[in-house]
N, C-alpha and C positions, 0 to 999 in steps of 0.2 A: 503493500499501500504507500503510494506516496504521499507528500505532504501536502495539506490542502490548498486547494488553488482557486481563489475566489475573482471571479467575474464581475468589478462594479459598475454600475451604469446609474449615474445621477441624472436627473431631472435636468437640463442644462441653464440653470442659473445660481447665483454665486452662492445664498444660502442654502443649497442643497449640492454643491459640490465641494465645500468647504467641509462640511462636517465628515463625507465620506471620504474627503482626503486626508482628513483624520485620524479614521479608521481603519484606514487602507494602513497608514503609518504604522498605527498600533499592531494592525494584525502582522504586518513585516517583520515587526522586532519580535513579534513569537516564531518567527521562523515560516510563516504562511507566506505563499506567492500571489502577487498583485496581477490582473490585467484593468487597467482603469478605462472603461469606454467614452468618450466625449464624444460630441456632435462634432462637424468639421469645424463651424464655425464657432463654437467657443474654444476648440482646441486652438484655432488662431489667436485667441485671444487672451489664452493665459498665460501669465508671465513664463517665459521660458527656464528660469532657474529650476522650478518645480518640475518640466517634463526631464532636464538632463538628471533628476534623482535616478539612481542605478536599482534602485528594490521597486519601482512598480513600472511596470510595461504596458506606455500608452498605447492605444488603438482609437480610429475613428469610425465613425458612419454618417453619412449626411443625415441632413433633419427635414431635405426635402423643401427646404423654402429658397427663395432667391436671395443673392448677398444684398439687397437693399430691401428686403421684406422686413416689418419691425417686428423684430422676436420679443419686444415688451408686451406685444398682444397674446396673450397667454392663451387664449382660443386658439387662434390662428396656430402658434407653435406646436399646442398640445396635439391638436387632429393630424397636423403636417408630420410631424413625428410618429405617431399610431397608423398614419398611411402610408410611412415612407420604410421604417427602421424595421420593424418586426420579420419581413421576408428574409431582411439582409444578413438578420443576425445568426440563422442556423450556419451558414458561409464561412461567416468571422470566427464563431468557435471552432470549427472543423479546420479553418486555418490555422487558428492558436493550439489547440490541441496536436496538429501535427508537426510544431517546434517544438515540442517535449510529448513525447509520450507518454512519460512515467509520471508524470505530472499534469493529468489531463483536468481541465476545470471542472472544478466538484461540487462549484456553490454559487449563484447567482445573486449578487445584494443589489436592491434598485431602491430607490426613493419614490416619493409619490408622484405619480404621473408615469411610471414607467413599469408598472403593471403587467403590459405584455410582453414582459421579457420573463417575467415568473411563467407565464404561460407558454413560451418556446423552451422554456427550461424545462416545463413540467413534461412536456411532448419529448422531451428529448432524453427524459431521466435524470437532469439533472434538479440536486433541490434547489429550494431559494427561501429567501430571508428578505424582509421589508427594512431599510433604515429608516425611521419616521423621524422627520429635522423639527419637528416642531414641540409643543408641549405634549406629553402623554396623556391630558385629558382633551386637548385636541382632537386625538387619536380617538379616545374613548367616545366625544361626540360624533364623530364623523362617522364610526363604528354602528353608533345607536339609534343614526337614521331610519331604519325599515321600524323600530319601535317607536321611535318619536311619532313617525306616522300614523302607525297603529293606534299608540296614545292618545292621538288627535291636539297633540301640542305643535306639529309644523302641518302643514297639507303638503299634496304630492309635488310641489315644487321647490320645498324646503322654507316655506315664507310662514312666521308663525301665526299660529290663529287667534292667539289673544299674547299682551303684553302682558308677561307674568316672570317670577325668577325660579328655575327649576335645579335640581340637583338630581344627578344621575344614579346615585347611591347615599345612604347617607351621611357618609363622614366627607363624602367631596364639596369643594366649594359650588357654593351657587353660582348661578349664572343667567343674565338675565338674557330672555329670549331674541332678543333683539341685537345680542351678541354675538350670536352662533356663527363658527367659523366662515359659513357660508354665506353669510349676510346680504355680501353685494353683488352676487355671483346670478346670472339670468339662468333660464331652464336647464340649458342645454350644457353650462358648467355643472349644474347642480345634479345633474342626470350623470354626467360624467365622475364625479365625485362617488355616489352611487354604485356605478360599475366599476370603480375603481377598489372601493371598499371592499367588494364581494371578491374581487380578483388576488388581494390582498391575503386574504384567506389562505392562498397557496402557499404564502409563504409559512414556513415553519416557526419563526420567530418574528417579532415585532421590534426589532432592538430601537429603544429609546434614548435621547441624547439629555437624560435629567436623570436625577439619583432618587432612591428611594425615601430619602428623607423630605426630599422638594414636595414630593407628590404622592406619599404613599398610598391614599384611599386608592388613586384610580386602579393601581395595580389589582385589585382583587375585579377587576372587568373582565378580565381575560388573562388564561393562563399562559398566554402567548409574548404577552410585553414582557420585557427584559431592561430595566433600567443600565447603560453601561455608563454614562457619561458622569464628568462631563468629559466632553470629547475638547482636549486642548490639548496644543504642541507644548511640551514643556519649555521649548526652545523659542517657540512663538515662530517658526519659520513655516512648519509646514501649512501654509496654506496656498489656496490659490488666489489671484486679483485677477478680474476682468480688467483691474485699468490700472496705470501705473501709480503705485505708493510713494507719495511726497513722504520720507523719513527725514526729513529738515522739521518737522512739528517734535521730534523726540529731542534734539538739540535745544530747540527753543522752550520744552518743558522744563529742561533740566536749568534753564533761569529762573525758575520762578519756586519759591518757597510751599512746603507741602500744605496742601487739601486748597490749593488758592483758586486755580482753573476752573471753569464750566466749560467741559466737554456736549459738543453737540452733533448729533449726528443720526440721520434718519435710514440708515439701511441702503441697500443697493436699488429698491423697485420703489418706495413712497416717493409720491410727487405733490407738491403742495402749490397753492395759486399764487398770482402776484403779489394779491395785497396780504394773504399773511406771509409768503417772503418777505414783504417790505415790513410790516409788523415786528417779525422775529427780528429780523436785522436791529430795529431801533430799538426793542427792549434788550437787547444786548448792550447798545451802547449804555442806556440805560442804568444796567447794573453795575456799571463801573468798575467792572473785575475782568480779570486778563478772562478770555474764552479762546477757544479751538472749536473752530467751527469746519465741517466737512458739507462742502457742495457740491455733490457729484455731477460731473460732466455726462452730456449725453453721449450715446454712441460715435458721436464724429468727435466726440472730444468739444464740446460749445458747452459753454454755462448758459441755460435757458431764461434767466432771472436777470432783471438789472435792479441792482442798489440803487435804494434812494438817494437823492442827492444831500438830505441831510443828516446821510449817514456817515460816521468817522472811523469806525473800529479800529482807533487807534490803541486799543489795550489788547485786539484781539491777532490770531492768525487765522485765516480762509485756505485752505487746499482742499483740492479735488478728491482727493482719495488718499486713506492712511490705514497705517498697520494697526487696525483698531485693539486687539486682546494687547499689545505693548503698551499704550496708550492709556488703557483700563489700569493694568496695571504700575502706571508710574505713581509716585508721591504723590505731584505736586496737585493731582486731580479731585475735584472737591465733590461732584457729582455729576451726573450723566443725564443731558435731557434727550430723550431717546424716544423712538417709536414701539419701540415695545416689540421687535421681531425676537423669536426665540434664540437666535443664535446670541444677539448685543445682549438679550436677557442674562443669556448663561454665562457671558464674559462679564459681564458686570457683576454679578455674584462671587464669580472669582475672580473681580478684583476688589471685592469688597465696596465697591460705589453707591452712594444711594441715586435713586433715581427721580428725574422729573418724569412724568409719564406723558407721553403725545401719541396715541394711538392713531392710525390710519385707518386699516382693514384688515379682513381677514382674523388670524387668532390673536391680533396684536391686542385687543380688548380684554381677551381671556387671560394673555398674559399680565395685562393691566391690572386685573382683578386680584392676579397671586401677590402682584408687587405691592400694592396698596393695602390689600383688604387680610392677604392670608399670611405675609411672611413679615407684612409692614416696615419694609426698607427704600419707600418712598411714597411721592404726592402725586396726584392728577393734575395735569393744568386745565384747568376748566375755560369752553368756549362762552364768549359774549351771545346777547341775541340775534347778533350778524351770523355768527358761528365763526367767529374767530376769535382768536386767543390773543388778546392784547399785551401792549407792552408791560404797561402797569399790573396786569394777573402775572407777568411772567417776572418781573421784580419780587412782586409780593411772594410770589412761591417760590425762588431762589433762596430770599432771605428767610422764609420759613425755613425749608428743610436746611440750608446751612445751619440752623440755631437749634437743632434738634439733635440733643446728644444720643436718644434714647433709639433714635434709626439709626445714629452711627455705630451704637454699640452693635445693633442687631444686624447691621449689615457686618462685621468682624464676626459674629457669631455665624453668621449663616455661611460665609466663607470658610469658616473650620470645618462647620459639619458637611459642608459639600465636599471639601479637599479628603476627607476621611476616606472617601467612599473610593477614591481614586489610588489610594495609597496601596501597597501590598497588601493582599487579606481583607482590604476595604469590599463593599458592600457590589460597588460595580465593577471591580476587579476580579473577582469571584465570578459574577457572571457574564465576564468577557471570556475568561477561564472555560468558563462550561460551554460557552458557545465554539469557543473553538475545540474543544473534547470533543463536541458533537460534529461538530463538520470533518473533524479526522477520522 
């Protein structure tokens, strides 16, 4: 029997590629063989130092879209991938296996939207696993869609039948039905999620980038759930980036005293309108504190926003993309103004940084509930009657957060509890070892 050989297939967005890359490096450290399948388009965008790593073999397939197509249109991207890649995968698997007949692909690991690869593997007799890149509670809700429809909580297209708070099981956090993870999706995408959660059942395990203590009640939902997080690169280098990272911000942070800098980043997908952008800029001026603000360029490396004329930004540094894990572990960071995407949430907890929560879409509202109501390591920014987070609100909440010693203490405590999971003998480490033994 050869060593386990994993074919890993992320949906081609930053928030899926990164955790799967980190898992790949972990598995490789344990002596497993990794073949990493990118789409041709996302492979061209990924930083080259990642692809030079000897431990991982990179392969590509086309996503079926034209170079000029808008890949941030997820409906378009998902369905193009589903039309194009499944028929090409068996040949790719055969080619990879021919290169090393002793150690053929023994397990396929996918992220959400790539469930079709579990079906292909199933037909070829290759076992499969899902790596879920969001919170376990989000997976629990997606998994429970048929039950939520049967119980009359949502209709057949995912829309809540009434405004209420519900719990999936007694100890799980309550969720407002307005904040279901699929809340902004149309019927086609909702049907896709429903179909995908059925396909996921082909996965023997649902690996989660979380820890038992962060979401303990959720793991009673299904025995397939396996927390193996936080997936962190100890040297912070095992990250794939679709944009060039500006590392000058780390030298800039070195020049500031501990817990003095406000870090602002909304991840790789969130988009805000021009009015809100202006209000945020003026709010950062109003804070009169040093800030590091990530203003992500679009695909053609242009910034789509205009800074207001009265914005000075003299105390701040604005960059297009940055090594977030390193930033959140830097002693000068005081708090994190975040969209509450799950990767950012985990990285913030890992850096013991208090949060100011500004969710935009999907699971971010659920993650915000964890941060503010369950773990109590952050505050929510409230919108005014026009749906804007005003500069005054920003200043008020930053002052409140930075003055709250209890939140800081809880952040440190939560970091310790989270780290206990990934040391030798920790719960997540044991789960990972059991998973590798299963793969063998």
